C-alpha positions as YAML, in Angstrom:
chain: A
units: angstrom
residues:
- id: 1
  name: UNK
  ca: [-25.06, -117.96, -99.89]
- id: 2
  name: UNK
  ca: [-26.29, -114.76, -98.39]
- id: 3
  name: UNK
  ca: [-26.03, -112.48, -101.36]
- id: 4
  name: UNK
  ca: [-26.54, -112.74, -105.22]
- id: 5
  name: UNK
  ca: [-24.18, -110.89, -107.45]
- id: 6
  name: UNK
  ca: [-25.47, -107.51, -108.47]
- id: 7
  name: UNK
  ca: [-25.87, -108.63, -112.11]
- id: 8
  name: UNK
  ca: [-27.52, -111.88, -111.24]
- id: 9
  name: UNK
  ca: [-29.91, -110.31, -108.77]
- id: 10
  name: UNK
  ca: [-30.73, -107.53, -111.45]
- id: 11
  name: UNK
  ca: [-31.49, -110.12, -114.08]
- id: 12
  name: UNK
  ca: [-33.62, -112.27, -111.86]
- id: 13
  name: UNK
  ca: [-35.55, -109.23, -110.48]
- id: 14
  name: UNK
  ca: [-36.12, -107.83, -114.03]
- id: 15
  name: UNK
  ca: [-37.46, -111.11, -115.29]
- id: 16
  name: UNK
  ca: [-39.81, -111.55, -112.31]
- id: 17
  name: UNK
  ca: [-41.09, -107.91, -112.42]
- id: 18
  name: UNK
  ca: [-41.78, -108.18, -116.12]
- id: 19
  name: UNK
  ca: [-43.68, -111.50, -115.73]
- id: 20
  name: UNK
  ca: [-45.56, -110.09, -112.72]
- id: 21
  name: UNK
  ca: [-46.55, -106.99, -114.63]
- id: 22
  name: UNK
  ca: [-47.77, -109.13, -117.68]
- id: 23
  name: UNK
  ca: [-49.84, -111.36, -115.40]
- id: 24
  name: UNK
  ca: [-51.39, -108.39, -113.61]
- id: 25
  name: UNK
  ca: [-52.27, -106.78, -116.91]
- id: 26
  name: UNK
  ca: [-53.68, -110.07, -118.21]
- id: 27
  name: UNK
  ca: [-55.87, -110.46, -115.16]
- id: 28
  name: UNK
  ca: [-57.30, -107.00, -115.60]
- id: 29
  name: UNK
  ca: [-56.49, -105.61, -112.24]
- id: 30
  name: UNK
  ca: [-57.67, -102.13, -111.56]
- id: 31
  name: UNK
  ca: [-55.18, -99.32, -111.53]
- id: 32
  name: UNK
  ca: [-57.08, -97.82, -108.62]
- id: 33
  name: UNK
  ca: [-56.98, -99.62, -105.25]
- id: 34
  name: UNK
  ca: [-60.26, -99.70, -103.42]
- id: 35
  name: UNK
  ca: [-60.97, -100.37, -99.78]
- id: 36
  name: UNK
  ca: [-64.72, -100.21, -100.28]
- id: 37
  name: UNK
  ca: [-64.87, -98.21, -96.98]
- id: 38
  name: UNK
  ca: [-64.24, -101.48, -95.22]
- id: 39
  name: UNK
  ca: [-60.93, -103.37, -95.01]
- id: 40
  name: UNK
  ca: [-57.66, -101.67, -96.19]
- id: 41
  name: UNK
  ca: [-55.40, -104.01, -98.12]
- id: 42
  name: UNK
  ca: [-51.85, -103.53, -96.71]
- id: 43
  name: UNK
  ca: [-48.62, -105.13, -97.97]
- id: 44
  name: UNK
  ca: [-45.42, -104.89, -95.88]
- id: 45
  name: UNK
  ca: [-42.11, -105.92, -97.41]
- id: 46
  name: UNK
  ca: [-41.04, -107.44, -94.11]
- id: 47
  name: UNK
  ca: [-43.05, -109.15, -91.46]
- id: 48
  name: UNK
  ca: [-41.73, -107.10, -88.50]
- id: 49
  name: UNK
  ca: [-43.33, -104.01, -90.05]
- id: 50
  name: UNK
  ca: [-46.35, -106.04, -91.10]
- id: 51
  name: UNK
  ca: [-46.89, -107.14, -87.48]
- id: 52
  name: UNK
  ca: [-47.02, -103.46, -86.32]
- id: 53
  name: UNK
  ca: [-49.35, -102.39, -89.05]
- id: 54
  name: UNK
  ca: [-51.69, -105.24, -88.37]
- id: 55
  name: UNK
  ca: [-51.88, -104.20, -84.72]
- id: 56
  name: UNK
  ca: [-52.34, -100.49, -85.52]
- id: 57
  name: UNK
  ca: [-54.99, -101.18, -88.16]
- id: 58
  name: UNK
  ca: [-56.90, -103.92, -86.15]
- id: 59
  name: UNK
  ca: [-60.01, -105.09, -87.89]
- id: 60
  name: UNK
  ca: [-59.87, -102.38, -90.45]
- id: 61
  name: UNK
  ca: [-56.78, -103.79, -92.31]
- id: 62
  name: UNK
  ca: [-55.71, -107.02, -93.91]
- id: 63
  name: UNK
  ca: [-51.92, -107.26, -93.93]
- id: 64
  name: UNK
  ca: [-49.77, -109.33, -96.19]
- id: 65
  name: UNK
  ca: [-46.13, -109.57, -95.38]
- id: 66
  name: UNK
  ca: [-43.80, -110.72, -98.11]
- id: 67
  name: UNK
  ca: [-40.75, -111.72, -96.08]
- id: 68
  name: UNK
  ca: [-42.11, -114.20, -93.57]
- id: 69
  name: UNK
  ca: [-39.67, -117.18, -93.64]
- id: 70
  name: UNK
  ca: [-36.90, -116.77, -90.98]
- id: 71
  name: UNK
  ca: [-34.59, -118.41, -93.46]
- id: 72
  name: UNK
  ca: [-35.21, -115.80, -96.14]
- id: 73
  name: UNK
  ca: [-32.77, -112.95, -96.58]
- id: 74
  name: UNK
  ca: [-34.47, -109.67, -97.21]
- id: 75
  name: UNK
  ca: [-31.33, -108.30, -98.86]
- id: 76
  name: UNK
  ca: [-31.22, -110.85, -101.68]
- id: 77
  name: UNK
  ca: [-34.90, -111.94, -101.77]
- id: 78
  name: UNK
  ca: [-36.35, -112.67, -105.28]
- id: 79
  name: UNK
  ca: [-39.98, -111.66, -105.50]
- id: 80
  name: UNK
  ca: [-42.61, -113.88, -107.11]
- id: 81
  name: UNK
  ca: [-45.48, -113.06, -109.41]
- id: 82
  name: UNK
  ca: [-47.77, -113.42, -106.28]
- id: 83
  name: UNK
  ca: [-45.75, -110.69, -104.65]
- id: 84
  name: UNK
  ca: [-46.17, -108.43, -107.63]
- id: 85
  name: UNK
  ca: [-49.95, -109.13, -107.51]
- id: 86
  name: UNK
  ca: [-50.14, -108.26, -103.82]
- id: 87
  name: UNK
  ca: [-48.25, -104.90, -104.39]
- id: 88
  name: UNK
  ca: [-50.59, -104.02, -107.26]
- id: 89
  name: UNK
  ca: [-53.75, -104.79, -105.26]
- id: 90
  name: UNK
  ca: [-52.67, -103.03, -102.08]
- id: 91
  name: UNK
  ca: [-53.96, -99.65, -100.99]
- id: 92
  name: UNK
  ca: [-51.05, -99.17, -98.65]
- id: 93
  name: UNK
  ca: [-47.53, -100.55, -99.05]
- id: 94
  name: UNK
  ca: [-44.78, -100.46, -96.40]
- id: 95
  name: UNK
  ca: [-41.16, -100.93, -97.35]
- id: 96
  name: UNK
  ca: [-38.05, -100.56, -95.22]
- id: 97
  name: UNK
  ca: [-35.91, -98.70, -97.71]
- id: 98
  name: UNK
  ca: [-32.27, -97.63, -97.27]
- id: 99
  name: UNK
  ca: [-31.22, -100.38, -99.75]
- id: 100
  name: UNK
  ca: [-32.50, -103.14, -97.58]
- id: 101
  name: UNK
  ca: [-35.36, -104.35, -99.86]
- id: 102
  name: UNK
  ca: [-34.59, -102.96, -103.36]
- id: 103
  name: UNK
  ca: [-36.84, -105.62, -104.89]
- id: 104
  name: UNK
  ca: [-39.89, -104.02, -103.23]
- id: 105
  name: UNK
  ca: [-39.17, -100.58, -104.86]
- id: 106
  name: UNK
  ca: [-38.71, -102.42, -108.17]
- id: 107
  name: UNK
  ca: [-42.11, -104.00, -107.83]
- id: 108
  name: UNK
  ca: [-43.66, -100.62, -107.01]
- id: 109
  name: UNK
  ca: [-42.07, -99.03, -109.98]
- id: 110
  name: UNK
  ca: [-43.05, -101.89, -112.34]
- id: 111
  name: UNK
  ca: [-46.71, -101.84, -111.32]
- id: 112
  name: UNK
  ca: [-47.76, -98.16, -110.77]
- id: 113
  name: UNK
  ca: [-51.20, -97.84, -109.20]
- id: 114
  name: UNK
  ca: [-53.04, -94.64, -108.90]
- id: 115
  name: UNK
  ca: [-54.05, -93.76, -105.40]
- id: 116
  name: UNK
  ca: [-51.84, -96.28, -103.63]
- id: 117
  name: UNK
  ca: [-50.05, -94.89, -100.62]
- id: 118
  name: UNK
  ca: [-46.44, -95.98, -99.95]
- id: 119
  name: UNK
  ca: [-44.49, -95.61, -96.66]
- id: 120
  name: UNK
  ca: [-40.80, -95.91, -97.29]
- id: 121
  name: UNK
  ca: [-39.59, -95.92, -93.83]
- id: 122
  name: UNK
  ca: [-36.01, -95.00, -94.56]
- id: 123
  name: UNK
  ca: [-37.17, -91.89, -96.44]
- id: 124
  name: UNK
  ca: [-39.54, -90.99, -93.63]
- id: 125
  name: UNK
  ca: [-36.81, -91.13, -91.05]
- id: 126
  name: UNK
  ca: [-34.41, -89.19, -93.24]
- id: 127
  name: UNK
  ca: [-31.95, -91.98, -93.91]
- id: 128
  name: UNK
  ca: [-29.71, -92.08, -96.99]
- id: 129
  name: UNK
  ca: [-27.91, -94.70, -98.94]
- id: 130
  name: UNK
  ca: [-25.18, -96.35, -96.92]
- id: 131
  name: UNK
  ca: [-26.90, -95.65, -93.54]
- id: 132
  name: UNK
  ca: [-27.70, -98.61, -91.18]
- id: 133
  name: UNK
  ca: [-30.97, -100.03, -92.61]
- id: 134
  name: UNK
  ca: [-31.97, -102.04, -89.49]
- id: 135
  name: UNK
  ca: [-34.36, -99.39, -88.43]
- id: 136
  name: UNK
  ca: [-36.73, -101.63, -86.49]
- id: 137
  name: UNK
  ca: [-34.07, -102.11, -83.84]
- id: 138
  name: UNK
  ca: [-34.26, -98.49, -82.76]
- id: 139
  name: UNK
  ca: [-37.05, -98.07, -80.22]
- id: 140
  name: UNK
  ca: [-37.57, -94.35, -81.02]
- id: 141
  name: UNK
  ca: [-37.89, -95.14, -84.73]
- id: 142
  name: UNK
  ca: [-40.41, -97.85, -83.97]
- id: 143
  name: UNK
  ca: [-42.60, -95.41, -82.06]
- id: 144
  name: UNK
  ca: [-42.41, -92.84, -84.91]
- id: 145
  name: UNK
  ca: [-43.39, -95.57, -87.44]
- id: 146
  name: UNK
  ca: [-46.31, -96.58, -85.34]
- id: 147
  name: UNK
  ca: [-47.64, -93.00, -85.45]
- id: 148
  name: UNK
  ca: [-46.88, -92.58, -89.10]
- id: 149
  name: UNK
  ca: [-48.83, -95.79, -89.99]
- id: 150
  name: UNK
  ca: [-51.71, -94.55, -87.88]
- id: 151
  name: UNK
  ca: [-51.72, -91.26, -89.74]
- id: 152
  name: UNK
  ca: [-51.57, -92.98, -93.13]
- id: 153
  name: UNK
  ca: [-54.41, -95.30, -92.29]
- id: 154
  name: UNK
  ca: [-56.48, -92.36, -91.16]
- id: 155
  name: UNK
  ca: [-55.85, -90.68, -94.56]
- id: 156
  name: UNK
  ca: [-56.96, -93.76, -96.43]
- id: 157
  name: UNK
  ca: [-59.96, -94.43, -94.21]
- id: 158
  name: UNK
  ca: [-61.08, -91.18, -92.54]
- id: 159
  name: UNK
  ca: [-64.25, -92.82, -91.27]
- id: 160
  name: UNK
  ca: [-62.28, -95.12, -88.98]
- id: 161
  name: UNK
  ca: [-59.81, -92.48, -87.68]
- id: 162
  name: UNK
  ca: [-60.92, -92.68, -84.08]
- id: 163
  name: UNK
  ca: [-60.29, -96.47, -84.16]
- id: 164
  name: UNK
  ca: [-56.69, -96.02, -85.57]
- id: 165
  name: UNK
  ca: [-56.05, -93.54, -82.84]
- id: 166
  name: UNK
  ca: [-57.14, -95.96, -80.16]
- id: 167
  name: UNK
  ca: [-55.32, -98.96, -81.48]
- id: 168
  name: UNK
  ca: [-52.09, -97.02, -82.03]
- id: 169
  name: UNK
  ca: [-52.14, -95.59, -78.48]
- id: 170
  name: UNK
  ca: [-52.99, -98.93, -76.98]
- id: 171
  name: UNK
  ca: [-50.02, -100.47, -78.97]
- id: 172
  name: UNK
  ca: [-47.63, -97.93, -77.77]
- id: 173
  name: UNK
  ca: [-48.71, -97.96, -74.14]
- id: 174
  name: UNK
  ca: [-49.81, -101.61, -73.62]
- id: 175
  name: UNK
  ca: [-48.55, -103.73, -76.51]
- id: 176
  name: UNK
  ca: [-45.01, -102.50, -76.21]
- id: 177
  name: UNK
  ca: [-45.01, -102.16, -72.36]
- id: 178
  name: UNK
  ca: [-42.78, -105.28, -71.67]
- id: 179
  name: UNK
  ca: [-40.49, -104.27, -74.47]
- id: 180
  name: UNK
  ca: [-39.91, -100.84, -72.97]
- id: 181
  name: UNK
  ca: [-39.64, -102.20, -69.45]
- id: 182
  name: UNK
  ca: [-36.81, -104.59, -70.41]
- id: 183
  name: UNK
  ca: [-35.05, -101.71, -72.33]
- id: 184
  name: UNK
  ca: [-35.31, -99.51, -69.15]
- id: 185
  name: UNK
  ca: [-34.11, -102.40, -66.93]
- id: 186
  name: UNK
  ca: [-31.03, -103.06, -69.05]
- id: 187
  name: UNK
  ca: [-30.16, -99.40, -69.22]
- id: 188
  name: UNK
  ca: [-30.61, -98.97, -65.41]
- id: 189
  name: UNK
  ca: [-28.46, -101.99, -64.48]
- id: 190
  name: UNK
  ca: [-25.83, -102.13, -67.20]
- id: 191
  name: UNK
  ca: [-25.36, -98.66, -68.59]
- id: 192
  name: UNK
  ca: [-21.81, -98.24, -70.06]
- id: 193
  name: UNK
  ca: [-21.18, -102.01, -70.01]
- id: 194
  name: UNK
  ca: [-18.79, -102.88, -73.05]
- id: 195
  name: UNK
  ca: [-20.30, -105.29, -75.41]
- id: 196
  name: UNK
  ca: [-19.63, -106.78, -78.86]
- id: 197
  name: UNK
  ca: [-21.66, -107.62, -81.89]
- id: 198
  name: UNK
  ca: [-21.06, -109.34, -85.21]
- id: 199
  name: UNK
  ca: [-23.02, -106.96, -87.46]
- id: 200
  name: UNK
  ca: [-24.80, -103.65, -87.56]
- id: 201
  name: UNK
  ca: [-28.21, -105.14, -86.74]
- id: 202
  name: UNK
  ca: [-27.34, -104.39, -83.07]
- id: 203
  name: UNK
  ca: [-26.00, -100.88, -83.70]
- id: 204
  name: UNK
  ca: [-29.22, -99.04, -82.95]
- id: 205
  name: UNK
  ca: [-30.28, -101.19, -80.09]
- id: 206
  name: UNK
  ca: [-27.08, -101.08, -78.10]
- id: 207
  name: UNK
  ca: [-27.08, -97.34, -77.40]
- id: 208
  name: UNK
  ca: [-30.83, -97.54, -76.71]
- id: 209
  name: UNK
  ca: [-29.89, -100.06, -74.00]
- id: 210
  name: UNK
  ca: [-27.16, -97.80, -72.62]
- id: 211
  name: UNK
  ca: [-24.53, -100.49, -73.64]
- id: 212
  name: UNK
  ca: [-21.12, -99.53, -74.96]
- id: 213
  name: UNK
  ca: [-20.73, -101.34, -78.35]
- id: 214
  name: UNK
  ca: [-16.99, -101.40, -78.99]
- id: 215
  name: UNK
  ca: [-16.90, -103.60, -82.03]
- id: 216
  name: UNK
  ca: [-15.48, -101.54, -84.95]
- id: 217
  name: UNK
  ca: [-18.43, -100.19, -87.05]
- id: 218
  name: UNK
  ca: [-16.60, -101.07, -90.30]
- id: 219
  name: UNK
  ca: [-16.45, -104.71, -89.16]
- id: 220
  name: UNK
  ca: [-20.14, -104.83, -88.41]
- id: 221
  name: UNK
  ca: [-21.13, -103.03, -91.72]
- id: 222
  name: UNK
  ca: [-18.99, -105.42, -93.76]
- id: 223
  name: UNK
  ca: [-20.43, -108.55, -92.19]
- id: 224
  name: UNK
  ca: [-24.04, -107.13, -92.56]
- id: 225
  name: UNK
  ca: [-23.49, -106.34, -96.23]
- id: 226
  name: UNK
  ca: [-21.63, -109.54, -97.03]
- id: 227
  name: UNK
  ca: [-18.33, -107.87, -97.83]
- id: 228
  name: UNK
  ca: [-14.89, -109.04, -96.89]
- id: 229
  name: UNK
  ca: [-13.74, -107.89, -93.33]
- id: 230
  name: UNK
  ca: [-10.43, -106.20, -93.18]
- id: 231
  name: UNK
  ca: [-7.58, -108.05, -91.51]
- id: 232
  name: UNK
  ca: [-7.21, -105.09, -89.06]
- id: 233
  name: UNK
  ca: [-10.89, -105.29, -88.00]
- id: 234
  name: UNK
  ca: [-10.81, -109.00, -87.69]
- id: 235
  name: UNK
  ca: [-7.84, -108.88, -85.39]
- id: 236
  name: UNK
  ca: [-9.35, -106.14, -83.30]
- id: 237
  name: UNK
  ca: [-12.55, -108.15, -82.67]
- id: 238
  name: UNK
  ca: [-10.48, -111.27, -81.89]
- id: 239
  name: UNK
  ca: [-8.41, -109.31, -79.43]
- id: 240
  name: UNK
  ca: [-11.45, -107.84, -77.79]
- id: 241
  name: UNK
  ca: [-12.72, -111.43, -77.23]
- id: 242
  name: UNK
  ca: [-9.39, -112.96, -76.17]
- id: 243
  name: UNK
  ca: [-8.78, -110.20, -73.59]
- id: 244
  name: UNK
  ca: [-12.39, -110.28, -72.55]
- id: 245
  name: UNK
  ca: [-12.83, -106.54, -73.27]
- id: 246
  name: UNK
  ca: [-16.46, -107.29, -73.97]
- id: 247
  name: UNK
  ca: [-18.96, -108.68, -71.44]
- id: 248
  name: UNK
  ca: [-21.36, -110.38, -74.03]
- id: 249
  name: UNK
  ca: [-21.24, -111.07, -77.71]
- id: 250
  name: UNK
  ca: [-24.39, -110.55, -79.84]
- id: 251
  name: UNK
  ca: [-24.76, -112.19, -83.23]
- id: 252
  name: UNK
  ca: [-27.26, -112.50, -85.95]
- id: 253
  name: UNK
  ca: [-28.17, -116.20, -86.35]
- id: 254
  name: UNK
  ca: [-29.32, -115.54, -89.80]
- id: 255
  name: UNK
  ca: [-25.95, -114.54, -90.97]
- id: 256
  name: UNK
  ca: [-23.11, -116.71, -89.60]
- id: 257
  name: UNK
  ca: [-20.24, -117.00, -92.17]
- id: 258
  name: UNK
  ca: [-17.17, -118.93, -91.26]
- id: 259
  name: UNK
  ca: [-15.32, -115.97, -89.54]
- id: 260
  name: UNK
  ca: [-18.30, -115.30, -87.37]
- id: 261
  name: UNK
  ca: [-18.65, -118.86, -86.34]
- id: 262
  name: UNK
  ca: [-15.05, -118.69, -85.33]
- id: 263
  name: UNK
  ca: [-15.64, -115.70, -83.17]
- id: 264
  name: UNK
  ca: [-18.68, -117.20, -81.52]
- id: 265
  name: UNK
  ca: [-16.63, -120.24, -80.68]
- id: 266
  name: UNK
  ca: [-13.75, -118.12, -79.27]
- id: 267
  name: UNK
  ca: [-16.21, -116.07, -77.17]
- id: 268
  name: UNK
  ca: [-17.70, -119.30, -75.67]
- id: 269
  name: UNK
  ca: [-14.16, -120.75, -75.04]
- id: 270
  name: UNK
  ca: [-13.25, -117.84, -72.85]
- id: 271
  name: UNK
  ca: [-16.57, -117.67, -71.00]
- id: 272
  name: UNK
  ca: [-18.19, -114.72, -72.70]
- id: 273
  name: UNK
  ca: [-21.99, -115.19, -72.98]
- id: 274
  name: UNK
  ca: [-23.20, -115.24, -76.55]
- id: 275
  name: UNK
  ca: [-26.64, -113.95, -77.44]
- id: 276
  name: UNK
  ca: [-28.65, -114.59, -80.52]
- id: 277
  name: UNK
  ca: [-30.85, -112.03, -82.40]
- id: 278
  name: UNK
  ca: [-32.48, -112.24, -85.74]
- id: 279
  name: UNK
  ca: [-33.38, -109.90, -88.67]
- id: 280
  name: UNK
  ca: [-37.03, -111.17, -89.04]
- id: 281
  name: UNK
  ca: [-39.67, -112.53, -86.71]
- id: 282
  name: UNK
  ca: [-38.77, -115.72, -85.06]
- id: 283
  name: UNK
  ca: [-40.95, -117.64, -85.05]
- id: 284
  name: UNK
  ca: [-42.54, -116.36, -88.16]
- id: 285
  name: UNK
  ca: [-45.90, -116.04, -86.51]
- id: 286
  name: UNK
  ca: [-44.75, -114.13, -83.58]
- id: 287
  name: UNK
  ca: [-45.73, -110.50, -82.92]
- id: 288
  name: UNK
  ca: [-43.08, -107.72, -83.14]
- id: 289
  name: UNK
  ca: [-43.24, -107.11, -79.42]
- id: 290
  name: UNK
  ca: [-43.12, -110.83, -78.47]
- id: 291
  name: UNK
  ca: [-40.10, -111.35, -80.67]
- id: 292
  name: UNK
  ca: [-38.22, -108.27, -79.47]
- id: 293
  name: UNK
  ca: [-39.13, -108.97, -75.84]
- id: 294
  name: UNK
  ca: [-37.79, -112.49, -76.03]
- id: 295
  name: UNK
  ca: [-34.47, -111.16, -77.46]
- id: 296
  name: UNK
  ca: [-34.15, -108.45, -74.93]
- id: 297
  name: UNK
  ca: [-34.69, -110.99, -72.16]
- id: 298
  name: UNK
  ca: [-31.88, -112.95, -73.68]
- id: 299
  name: UNK
  ca: [-29.61, -109.98, -73.63]
- id: 300
  name: UNK
  ca: [-30.52, -109.27, -69.99]
- id: 301
  name: UNK
  ca: [-29.88, -112.85, -69.02]
- id: 302
  name: UNK
  ca: [-26.48, -112.77, -70.69]
- id: 303
  name: UNK
  ca: [-25.52, -109.58, -69.00]
- id: 304
  name: UNK
  ca: [-26.71, -111.07, -65.56]
- id: 305
  name: UNK
  ca: [-24.55, -114.13, -66.41]
- id: 306
  name: UNK
  ca: [-21.54, -112.08, -67.19]
- id: 307
  name: UNK
  ca: [-21.95, -110.20, -63.88]
- id: 308
  name: UNK
  ca: [-22.23, -113.34, -61.95]
- id: 309
  name: UNK
  ca: [-25.84, -112.76, -60.94]
...
């Protein structure tokens, strides 16, 4: 259910993009986005980046996030004609890249707009095809993206540059303060603790927390990409759980195929605390920092439980 076949996805995307392009043409949309010196129209492919953009831009931006429903899978999302319209009308578009949201790039290519600024975060961070695309789980990357969004908004609207500087700085120092406090607490109290995860969504955050993620990377990558897990990797992860080599197990509740459900049950059966994280904002109207802080608190609580605190 998580992934469409490549051919099916391509056919569906091609049909939607063509329809969106024809509708946009019929509606006579301008090929030049205009902010009118007032509110910048921003479109983010995913709501976690949209939340950050909205807080950096403040009253000077209007942000539309395409992926908002926690039940939607950004990997296999099929865009609508409304999405195509939003991309064509935007002055600034933010996409994750690294193969995570190929539909977004297809919409951009199908509806070229003169003057539209695009931030492909994967390209900005120097990532390549095959790299872990869950970039928003890396605190250092988040800070770099905040500053990049600030700079892009200043380029689009130089008259409000000082406002963008203030809001970005406030977001980094105040908005993300509890987020960073929890990261520092976990790192101070549990550095080196062996942990497990069901997919690569946790691969950036674990080292930032000082945790020793011992699950095979090939296992996490296969689950994340909807591929078949090798028998050897499956056996390794099961052994790590059975022998309690890990102190907690972190899993993505938006991606729980049968083999992952089995691992979760096994972990609980032997007394290993299980922690939930998600790919997109949960609830959908949460801010990036509220979402991440709640998840970090869950990780800290699980580590405390494992340590008998």
